[in-house]
Backbone as CSV, one residue per row, in Angstrom:
resi,resn,N_x,N_y,N_z,CA_x,CA_y,CA_z,C_x,C_y,C_z
1,UNK,-6.449,-8.867,-4.845,-6.491,-7.955,-5.973,-5.412,-8.343,-6.963
2,UNK,-5.770,-8.489,-8.202,-4.821,-8.832,-9.248,-4.710,-7.666,-10.205
3,UNK,-3.489,-7.279,-10.476,-3.266,-6.184,-11.396,-1.960,-6.399,-12.123
4,UNK,-1.867,-5.914,-13.347,-0.649,-6.062,-14.122,0.317,-4.912,-13.883
5,UNK,-0.173,-3.792,-13.421,0.681,-2.641,-13.200,1.347,-2.735,-11.831
6,UNK,2.624,-2.340,-11.759,3.273,-2.355,-10.452,2.909,-1.136,-9.604
7,UNK,2.280,-0.134,-10.197,1.929,1.095,-9.485,0.461,1.075,-9.096
8,UNK,0.194,1.219,-7.791,-1.169,1.142,-7.276,-1.637,2.492,-6.747
9,UNK,-2.878,2.837,-7.060,-3.494,4.054,-6.531,-3.682,3.906,-5.031
10,UNK,-4.073,4.970,-4.383,-4.334,4.922,-2.939,-5.393,3.875,-2.631
11,UNK,-6.455,3.878,-3.398,-7.546,2.913,-3.174,-7.062,1.481,-3.400
12,UNK,-6.298,1.277,-4.464,-5.797,-0.061,-4.774,-4.764,-0.521,-3.744
13,UNK,-3.908,0.392,-3.290,-2.903,0.039,-2.284,-3.571,-0.352,-0.971
14,UNK,-4.589,0.401,-0.566,-5.316,0.071,0.658,-5.938,-1.318,0.553
15,UNK,-6.602,-1.585,-0.550,-7.232,-2.892,-0.749,-6.181,-3.999,-0.825
16,UNK,-5.089,-3.745,-1.506,-4.014,-4.722,-1.662,-3.467,-5.155,-0.306
17,UNK,-3.357,-4.193,0.616,-2.839,-4.494,1.949,-3.926,-4.976,2.905
18,UNK,-5.171,-5.017,2.429,-6.256,-5.567,3.227,-7.025,-4.566,4.066
19,UNK,-6.870,-3.288,3.776,-7.598,-2.256,4.518,-8.881,-1.904,3.774
20,UNK,-10.000,-2.032,4.446,-11.287,-1.701,3.830,-11.496,-0.197,3.740
21,UNK,-10.937,0.539,4.688,-11.122,1.976,4.723,-9.933,2.686,4.087
22,UNK,-10.188,3.344,2.980,-9.142,4.121,2.312,-8.715,5.274,3.212
23,UNK,-9.671,5.859,3.897,-9.350,6.973,4.790,-8.392,6.520,5.895
24,UNK,-8.662,5.371,6.504,-7.786,4.835,7.544,-6.392,4.591,6.978
25,UNK,-6.335,3.981,5.813,-5.052,3.723,5.162,-4.295,5.035,4.949
26,UNK,-4.959,6.019,4.398,-4.329,7.302,4.077,-3.871,8.050,5.324
27,UNK,-4.712,8.058,6.373,-4.429,8.873,7.553,-3.611,8.165,8.636
28,UNK,-3.646,6.839,8.673,-2.961,6.113,9.751,-1.808,5.230,9.270
29,UNK,-1.934,4.645,8.111,-0.932,3.690,7.642,0.125,4.354,6.757
30,UNK,-0.323,5.060,5.742,0.597,5.636,4.752,1.514,6.711,5.332
31,UNK,1.198,7.216,6.504,2.020,8.260,7.123,3.012,7.710,8.150
32,UNK,2.997,6.416,8.363,3.887,5.815,9.351,5.338,5.883,8.887
33,UNK,6.262,6.083,9.839,7.676,6.027,9.477,8.000,4.658,8.890
34,UNK,8.747,4.637,7.823,9.124,3.381,7.189,8.164,2.903,6.118
35,UNK,6.992,3.548,6.027,6.061,3.160,4.969,6.595,3.711,3.648
36,UNK,6.457,2.957,2.564,6.978,3.427,1.273,6.440,4.807,0.891
37,UNK,7.314,5.588,0.316,6.939,6.921,-0.147,6.302,6.780,-1.525
38,UNK,5.119,7.344,-1.717,4.476,7.217,-3.026,5.145,8.115,-4.063
39,UNK,4.888,7.784,-5.298,5.366,8.603,-6.415,4.175,9.418,-6.922
40,UNK,4.436,10.642,-7.281,3.394,11.516,-7.800,3.462,11.505,-9.330
41,UNK,2.408,11.027,-9.963,2.331,10.965,-11.423,1.508,12.142,-11.928
42,UNK,1.961,12.766,-12.968,1.258,13.879,-13.610,0.921,14.989,-12.615
43,UNK,1.737,15.091,-11.569,1.547,16.164,-10.611,0.374,16.033,-9.673
44,UNK,-0.415,14.954,-9.782,-1.584,14.848,-8.906,-1.993,13.430,-8.540
45,UNK,-1.509,12.442,-9.237,-1.922,11.066,-9.014,-0.882,10.324,-8.169
46,UNK,-1.225,10.020,-6.928,-0.327,9.327,-6.014,-0.388,7.830,-6.270
47,UNK,0.796,7.210,-6.409,0.871,5.759,-6.646,1.972,5.141,-5.796
48,UNK,1.701,3.930,-5.306,2.688,3.151,-4.564,3.131,1.977,-5.417
49,UNK,4.412,1.637,-5.324,4.922,0.499,-6.070,4.611,-0.782,-5.286
50,UNK,4.028,-1.743,-5.984,3.577,-2.979,-5.342,4.718,-3.691,-4.605
51,UNK,5.909,-3.761,-5.195,7.024,-4.456,-4.547,7.433,-3.759,-3.249
52,UNK,7.341,-2.445,-3.210,7.666,-1.717,-1.978,6.614,-1.988,-0.902
53,UNK,5.355,-2.104,-1.317,4.297,-2.447,-0.359,4.508,-3.854,0.184
54,UNK,4.893,-4.781,-0.692,5.168,-6.154,-0.255,6.299,-6.182,0.764
55,UNK,7.369,-5.445,0.482,8.518,-5.413,1.391,8.110,-4.828,2.742
56,UNK,7.299,-3.772,2.726,6.829,-3.169,3.969,5.971,-4.174,4.739
57,UNK,5.061,-4.838,4.044,4.154,-5.791,4.694,4.929,-6.941,5.335
58,UNK,6.000,-7.369,4.709,6.803,-8.460,5.261,7.469,-8.067,6.572
59,UNK,7.702,-6.794,6.775,8.326,-6.315,8.011,7.312,-6.087,9.130
60,UNK,6.041,-6.249,8.833,4.974,-6.000,9.812,4.630,-7.286,10.552
61,UNK,3.876,-7.145,11.647,3.439,-8.340,12.384,2.721,-9.330,11.467
62,UNK,2.735,-10.587,11.854,2.169,-11.664,11.037,0.764,-11.394,10.544
63,UNK,-0.065,-10.752,11.339,-1.455,-10.522,10.958,-1.547,-9.739,9.645
64,UNK,-0.738,-8.692,9.486,-0.762,-7.909,8.257,-0.165,-8.704,7.111
65,UNK,0.916,-9.415,7.347,1.550,-10.191,6.289,0.590,-11.219,5.713
66,UNK,-0.279,-11.773,6.553,-1.251,-12.745,6.082,-2.288,-12.103,5.188
67,UNK,-2.589,-10.814,5.386,-3.556,-10.116,4.540,-3.066,-10.037,3.099
68,UNK,-1.748,-9.919,2.919,-1.183,-9.767,1.584,-0.903,-11.144,0.988
69,UNK,-1.087,-12.179,1.755,-0.924,-13.521,1.225,0.452,-14.099,1.447
70,UNK,1.224,-13.531,2.330,2.564,-14.060,2.629,2.488,-15.112,3.699
């Protein structure tokens, strides 16, 4: 996924990290201790910063890091 914005929606963050299921990402991944905390825009739009997702992915087992292209 290529994007110019550093802030990714839930759907974009899931895809960026290689998860096909947004629900799985939201319910199993995004709630893990150490996962980046999203920012709430306009009181309702959840966004993750791409650099924080990259840093998190680098700390994960090799299989996940390969999904992000590291």
